[in-house]
C-alpha positions as CSV (number, residue, x, y, z in Angstrom):
1,M,11.7,-23.8,28.3
2,I,11.0,-24.5,24.6
3,G,8.3,-21.8,24.6
4,L,10.7,-19.3,26.2
5,C,13.3,-20.0,23.5
6,C,10.7,-19.6,20.8
7,A,9.6,-16.3,22.3
8,C,13.3,-15.1,22.5
9,G,13.7,-16.2,18.9
10,Q,10.6,-14.3,17.8
11,Q,11.8,-11.1,19.6
12,N,15.2,-11.4,17.9
13,N,13.5,-11.8,14.6
14,H,11.4,-8.7,15.2
15,A,14.4,-6.6,16.2
16,M,16.3,-7.8,13.1
17,E,13.4,-7.0,10.8
18,L,13.1,-3.5,12.2
19,S,16.9,-3.0,11.9
20,Q,16.8,-4.1,8.3
21,I,13.9,-1.7,7.5
22,D,15.9,1.1,9.3
23,T,18.8,0.4,6.9
24,L,16.6,0.3,3.9
25,M,15.0,3.6,4.8
26,Q,18.2,5.6,4.1
27,S,17.9,4.8,0.4
28,Q,14.3,3.8,-0.2
29,P,11.9,5.4,2.4
30,D,8.8,4.5,0.3
31,S,9.7,0.8,0.3
32,A,10.5,1.0,4.0
33,L,7.2,2.5,4.8
34,H,5.4,-0.2,2.7
35,Y,7.2,-3.0,4.6
36,L,6.4,-1.3,7.9
37,E,2.7,-1.3,7.0
38,L,2.8,-5.0,6.2
39,L,4.3,-6.0,9.6
40,D,2.0,-7.6,12.3
41,T,2.9,-5.8,15.6
42,T,0.6,-7.8,17.8
43,A,3.5,-10.0,19.0
44,F,5.9,-7.0,19.4
45,S,7.2,-6.1,22.9
46,K,6.5,-2.6,24.2
47,S,10.0,-1.4,23.3
48,E,9.6,-2.9,19.8
49,R,6.2,-1.2,19.3
50,V,7.7,2.2,20.4
51,Y,10.7,1.7,18.0
52,Y,8.3,0.6,15.3
53,G,6.4,3.9,15.8
54,L,9.6,5.9,15.4
55,L,10.5,4.1,12.2
56,V,7.0,4.8,10.8
57,T,7.3,8.5,11.6
58,Q,10.8,8.6,10.1
59,A,9.7,6.8,6.9
60,T,6.7,9.1,6.6
61,D,8.9,12.2,6.9
62,K,11.5,10.9,4.4
63,A,8.6,10.1,1.9
64,S,7.6,13.8,2.2
65,L,4.2,12.8,3.6
66,P,2.3,14.8,6.3
67,L,3.4,13.9,9.9
68,F,0.1,14.7,11.6
69,P,-1.1,11.0,11.7
70,C,2.2,10.1,13.5
71,D,1.7,12.5,16.4
72,S,0.4,9.8,18.8
73,L,3.3,7.5,17.8
74,V,5.8,10.3,18.7
75,C,4.1,11.0,22.0
76,N,4.3,7.3,22.9
77,A,8.0,7.4,22.2
78,L,8.5,10.5,24.4
79,N,6.6,8.9,27.2
80,Y,8.6,5.6,26.9
81,Y,12.1,7.0,26.5
82,S,13.1,8.9,29.7
83,K,15.4,11.9,29.8
84,G,18.9,11.0,29.0
85,S,18.0,7.9,26.9
86,G,20.1,9.2,24.0
87,E,19.5,8.9,20.3
88,N,16.0,7.4,20.3
89,R,14.6,10.1,22.6
90,A,16.4,12.8,20.6
91,K,14.8,11.4,17.4
92,A,11.4,11.5,19.1
93,L,11.9,15.1,20.2
94,Y,13.1,16.0,16.7
95,Y,10.0,14.6,15.0
96,K,7.8,16.2,17.6
97,G,9.4,19.5,16.5
98,R,8.8,18.6,12.8
99,I,5.1,18.0,13.5
100,L,4.8,21.4,15.3
101,D,6.6,23.0,12.4
102,Q,4.0,21.6,10.0
103,Q,1.3,23.0,12.3
104,N,2.9,26.5,12.1
105,L,4.1,26.5,15.7
106,P,7.8,27.4,15.3
107,D,8.3,28.6,18.8
108,K,7.2,25.3,20.3
109,A,9.1,23.4,17.6
110,R,12.4,25.1,18.6
111,A,12.0,24.1,22.2
112,Y,11.8,20.4,21.1
113,Y,14.8,20.9,18.8
114,S,16.8,22.3,21.7
115,Q,15.9,19.4,24.0
116,A,16.9,17.0,21.2
117,L,20.4,18.5,21.0
118,T,20.9,18.0,24.7
119,E,20.1,14.3,24.3
120,L,22.8,13.7,21.6
121,T,26.0,13.2,23.6
122,T,27.7,10.6,21.3
123,S,29.5,11.3,18.1
124,N,28.6,8.3,15.9
125,A,27.4,8.6,12.3
126,K,23.7,8.5,13.2
127,S,24.0,11.1,15.9
128,I,26.0,13.5,13.6
129,K,23.4,13.0,10.8
130,L,20.5,13.7,13.3
131,K,22.3,16.8,14.6
132,A,22.6,18.1,11.0
133,S,18.9,17.5,10.5
134,I,18.0,19.4,13.6
135,H,20.3,22.4,12.6
136,A,18.8,22.3,9.2
137,A,15.4,22.7,10.8
138,Y,16.7,25.7,12.6
139,T,18.1,27.4,9.5
140,K,14.9,26.6,7.5
141,H,13.1,29.2,9.6
142,F,16.1,31.4,10.3
143,E,14.8,34.6,8.6
144,S,11.7,34.7,10.7
145,Y,13.6,33.8,13.9
146,K,16.8,35.7,13.7
147,Y,15.7,38.6,15.9
148,D,13.9,36.4,18.4
149,K,15.8,36.4,21.7
150,G,15.1,32.7,22.4
151,F,16.5,31.6,19.1
152,V,19.7,33.6,19.0
153,G,21.9,31.2,20.9
154,L,20.5,28.1,19.2
155,S,20.9,29.6,15.7
156,V,24.5,30.5,16.3
157,K,25.1,26.9,17.5
158,G,23.4,25.5,14.4
159,I,25.2,27.8,12.1
160,N,28.6,26.9,13.6
161,Y,27.8,23.2,13.1
162,L,26.7,23.7,9.5
163,L,29.8,25.7,8.7
164,S,32.0,22.8,9.8
165,E,29.9,20.4,7.8
166,K,29.9,22.6,4.7
167,K,33.7,23.1,4.9
168,K,34.1,19.3,4.9
169,H,31.8,19.1,1.8
170,A,33.8,21.8,0.1
171,F,37.0,19.9,0.7
172,E,35.5,16.7,-0.7
173,Y,34.1,18.5,-3.8
174,S,37.5,20.1,-4.4
175,N,39.2,16.7,-4.2
176,L,36.6,15.0,-6.5
177,A,37.1,17.8,-9.1
178,G,40.9,17.2,-9.0
179,I,40.5,13.5,-9.4
180,A,38.0,13.9,-12.3
181,K,40.4,16.3,-14.1
182,A,43.3,13.9,-13.6
183,N,41.2,11.1,-15.2
184,G,40.1,13.3,-18.1
185,N,36.5,13.4,-17.0
186,F,36.0,17.1,-17.5
187,K,32.2,17.0,-17.4
188,D,32.2,15.6,-13.9
189,A,35.0,17.9,-12.9
190,F,33.0,20.9,-14.0
191,S,30.0,19.6,-12.1
192,Y,32.1,19.2,-8.9
193,E,33.6,22.7,-9.4
194,E,30.0,24.1,-9.6
195,K,29.0,22.3,-6.4
196,Y,32.3,23.5,-4.8
197,A,31.4,27.1,-5.7
198,Q,27.9,26.7,-4.3
199,V,29.2,25.4,-1.1
200,L,31.7,28.3,-0.8
201,D,28.8,30.8,-1.4
202,S,26.8,29.0,1.2
203,I,29.7,29.2,3.7
204,Y,30.1,33.0,3.0
205,S,26.4,33.5,3.6
206,L,26.5,31.6,6.8
207,N,29.5,33.5,8.0
208,R,27.7,36.8,7.4
209,I,24.6,35.5,9.2
210,S,26.8,34.2,12.1
211,E,28.4,37.7,12.5
212,V,25.1,39.4,12.6
213,E,23.8,36.9,15.1
214,H,26.8,37.4,17.3
215,L,26.3,41.2,17.2
216,V,22.5,40.8,18.0
217,Y,23.3,38.4,20.8
218,K,26.0,40.7,22.2
219,Y,23.7,43.7,22.0
220,Q,20.8,41.9,23.7
221,T,23.1,40.5,26.5
222,D,24.6,44.0,27.1
223,T,21.1,45.5,27.2
224,K,19.8,42.9,29.6
225,S,22.9,43.4,31.8
226,I,22.4,47.2,31.9
227,Q,18.7,46.7,32.7
228,K,19.5,44.4,35.6
229,K,22.1,46.9,37.0
230,N,19.6,49.8,36.7
231,Q,17.0,47.7,38.4
232,A,19.4,46.7,41.2
233,K,20.3,50.4,41.7
234,M,16.7,51.4,41.9
235,I,16.0,48.7,44.5
236,N,19.1,49.7,46.6
237,L,18.0,53.4,46.4
238,F,14.5,52.5,47.5
239,I,15.8,50.4,50.4
240,L,18.2,53.3,51.4
241,L,15.3,55.8,51.3
242,C,13.2,53.5,53.4
243,V,16.0,53.1,56.0
244,I,16.6,56.9,56.1
245,F,12.8,57.5,56.5
246,I,12.5,54.9,59.3
247,A,15.6,56.3,61.1
248,I,14.2,59.9,60.9
249,F,10.9,58.7,62.2
250,L,12.5,56.8,65.1
251,V,14.7,59.8,66.0
252,Q,11.7,62.1,66.0
253,Y,9.7,59.7,68.1
254,L,12.4,59.3,70.7
255,V,13.0,63.1,70.9
256,R,9.3,63.7,71.3
257,R,9.1,60.9,73.9
258,Q,12.1,62.3,75.8
259,K,10.6,65.8,75.8
260,S,7.2,64.6,77.0
261,A,8.9,62.6,79.8
262,R,11.0,65.6,80.8
263,L,7.9,67.9,80.8
264,M,5.9,65.4,83.0
265,Y,8.9,65.1,85.4
266,E,9.2,68.9,85.7
267,N,5.5,69.4,86.2
268,M,5.4,66.7,88.9
269,M,8.5,68.1,90.7
270,K,6.9,71.6,90.6
271,Q,3.7,70.3,92.0
272,L,5.5,68.6,94.9
273,R,7.5,71.7,95.6
274,D,4.3,73.8,95.6
275,D,2.7,71.3,98.0
276,I,5.7,71.4,100.3
277,A,5.7,75.2,100.3
278,M,2.0,75.3,101.1
279,L,2.5,72.9,104.0
280,Q,5.4,74.9,105.3
281,L,3.2,78.0,105.3
282,R,0.5,76.2,107.1
283,I,3.0,74.9,109.6
284,K,4.2,78.3,110.4
285,I,0.7,79.6,110.8
286,G,-0.1,76.7,113.1
287,E,3.1,77.3,115.2
288,K,2.1,80.9,115.4
289,D,-1.4,80.1,116.6
290,V,-0.1,77.7,119.2
291,L,2.4,80.3,120.4
292,E,-0.3,82.9,120.6
293,L,-2.6,80.6,122.6
294,Q,0.3,79.8,125.0
295,Q,1.1,83.5,125.4
296,M,-2.5,84.4,126.0
297,H,-2.6,81.7,128.7
298,V,-5.7,80.2,127.1
299,R,-7.0,77.4,129.3
300,N,-8.7,75.6,126.5
301,E,-6.4,72.5,126.4
302,E,-8.5,70.7,123.9
303,E,-8.1,73.5,121.3
304,I,-4.4,73.6,122.0
305,K,-4.2,69.8,121.7
306,Q,-6.2,69.9,118.4
307,K,-3.9,72.6,117.1
308,E,-0.8,70.6,118.0
309,E,-2.3,67.4,116.4
310,D,-3.0,69.4,113.2
311,L,0.5,70.7,113.3
312,H,1.9,67.2,113.7
313,R,-0.1,65.9,110.8
314,M,1.1,68.7,108.5
315,I,4.7,68.1,109.5
316,E,4.3,64.3,108.7
317,E,2.6,65.2,105.4
318,K,5.4,67.6,104.5
319,A,7.9,64.9,105.4
320,R,6.1,62.4,103.2
321,L,6.1,64.8,100.3
322,C,9.8,65.6,100.8
323,N,10.4,61.8,100.7
324,V,8.5,61.5,97.5
325,L,10.4,64.4,96.0
326,F,13.7,62.8,97.1
327,M,12.8,59.4,95.7
328,K,12.3,61.0,92.3
329,T,15.9,62.2,92.1
330,S,18.7,60.4,90.2
331,I,20.9,60.0,93.4
332,F,18.1,58.1,95.1
333,R,17.8,55.7,92.2
334,K,21.5,55.1,92.6
335,I,21.0,54.4,96.4
336,E,18.1,52.1,95.6
337,K,20.3,50.1,93.1
338,L,23.0,49.8,95.8
339,S,20.4,48.5,98.3
340,K,19.6,45.5,96.0
341,Q,23.1,44.3,95.4
342,D,24.4,40.9,96.8
343,R,25.9,41.5,100.3
344,K,27.5,38.1,100.8
345,E,31.0,39.2,99.6
346,K,31.9,42.6,100.9
347,K,34.8,43.1,98.5
348,N,32.3,43.1,95.6
349,I,29.9,45.6,97.3
350,Q,29.7,49.0,95.6
351,V,29.2,52.3,97.6
352,L,28.7,56.0,96.8
353,I,31.9,57.6,95.7
354,T,33.0,61.1,96.9
355,A,31.3,63.0,94.1
356,E,28.1,61.0,94.6
357,Q,28.2,61.7,98.4
358,E,28.5,65.4,97.6
359,Q,25.5,65.2,95.2
360,L,23.5,63.4,98.0
361,A,24.3,66.0,100.5
362,K,23.4,68.9,98.2
363,T,20.1,67.2,97.2
364,I,19.1,66.4,100.9
365,F,20.0,70.0,102.1
366,E,17.8,71.4,99.2
367,I,14.8,69.1,99.7
368,Y,14.8,68.8,103.6
369,A,16.0,72.4,104.2
370,D,13.1,73.2,106.6
371,Y,13.5,69.9,108.5
372,I,17.3,70.4,108.9
373,D,16.8,74.0,110.1
374,Q,14.4,72.7,112.7
375,L,16.9,70.0,113.8
376,R,19.7,72.5,114.2
377,S,17.5,75.0,116.1
378,S,16.5,72.3,118.5
379,Y,20.0,70.5,118.7
380,P,22.8,73.0,117.8
381,K,25.5,70.3,118.2
382,L,24.4,68.2,115.2
383,T,26.8,68.0,112.3
384,D,26.0,67.9,108.6
385,E,26.4,64.2,108.5
386,D,24.1,63.8,111.5
387,C,21.4,65.8,109.6
388,I,21.9,63.6,106.5
389,Y,21.6,60.5,108.6
390,C,18.3,61.8,110.1
391,C,16.9,62.6,106.6
392,L,17.9,59.1,105.3
393,C,16.1,57.5,108.3
394,L,12.9,59.3,107.2
395,C,13.1,57.2,104.0
396,N,13.1,53.9,106.0
397,L,16.5,52.8,104.6
398,D,18.2,50.0,106.4
399,D,21.6,50.4,108.2
400,S,23.6,48.7,105.4
401,T,22.2,51.1,102.7
402,I,22.8,54.1,104.9
403,A,26.4,52.9,105.3
404,Y,26.8,52.7,101.5
405,C,25.6,56.4,101.4
406,F,28.5,57.4,103.6
407,G,31.0,55.4,101.4
408,N,31.3,52.4,103.8
409,T,30.4,48.7,103.6
410,N,30.2,48.1,107.4
411,K,26.8,48.9,108.9
412,Q,28.4,49.1,112.3
413,I,29.3,52.7,111.7
414,V,25.6,53.5,111.4
415,A,24.9,52.0,114.8
416,Q,27.8,54.0,116.3
417,R,26.5,57.3,114.7
418,R,23.0,56.5,116.1
419,L,24.5,56.2,119.6
420,R,26.4,59.5,119.3
421,L,23.3,61.2,118.0
422,K,21.2,60.0,121.0
423,S,24.0,61.2,123.3
424,K,23.9,64.7,121.7
425,I,20.1,64.8,121.9
426,A,20.1,63.6,125.5
427,E,22.7,66.2,126.4
428,V,20.6,69.1,125.0
429,E,17.4,67.8,126.7
430,S,19.3,67.5,130.1
431,E,20.4,71.2,129.8
432,T,16.9,72.4,129.3
């Protein structure tokens, strides 16, 4: 416990010594630097060693000595004091900027000055004095920086601060001159009047510089804004052109694809119609041969049977091609869609409407024209609906789907039509 108390006492003594040296530095920096060199820092804590390094740097600067040997001390302080630490970190950043200034690196120095300003959030005497020093560092290099974009905002800020400080000094010099005159001390009054005039000249110069800086800053801001707007317009124009080009390409692609599909469909339909016409011609020739053989009373039954088999095959092939042609039509695709619907609830079942039934009849009478002519020649009592039913049966459609084609949901009507059709065929066969 005694050792701990001694250690605490030693730490308090060290902090007090450093504080006294800091106070002495304001009036006698050479003496403060001498005392700092005499101190034994081996017993210092880490925070005291860092603070000691800052005091050595500050005393060296106030004694107008080069700051290069203090670079490591300043870096240690920057590493120790985190962002937002306040005055000590601001002081370390300021002296880092001073070192870079002495190394002829003004751009890097300004960056540290800017960071130092952000750390000074209080308004005590030390902070105000440090702010004035930082802004003085700005204005020292003002002529070489004043057209540099990165410095414009900072210099304006520094100038505004200096203006407020100089106005205070002018007021003080004016009051001192008045007091000296009242006391009859005209020599001091004249000296204060001269200083007052110098401050006024300095204020006038700073005002002129501030106006120029504001104009430069405004011009650069407007130029940057115009450049951004022009860049945004160019990007939007490029995007618009890309969208238009893609849209044109897609439209052309779809048109070409549609034309190609239509051409293929037309060629396929033409080929099917040609095949059907050729089969019809061969069927007629075969029927003619069979008829001639029968008329000539040829006894060669095998030849007749062969001819009839060939004729039957051609008729089946023609019927198949007619079915293929019918299945390629739009009305058949509609019928195929109807055949796949859910048949559990009849009220939701869709059927062919009147216009679609008329389209179906027209398509069937066009494709199966020869087959329908043959049916009517053999069974004259067949109606148009009977012929349509026979053609739908060739496509192997179930009774429900055929009922949908006639606009009905009940497949029972198909069974009734089948019975009537058988009756008509039987009636004709009984007459012959």
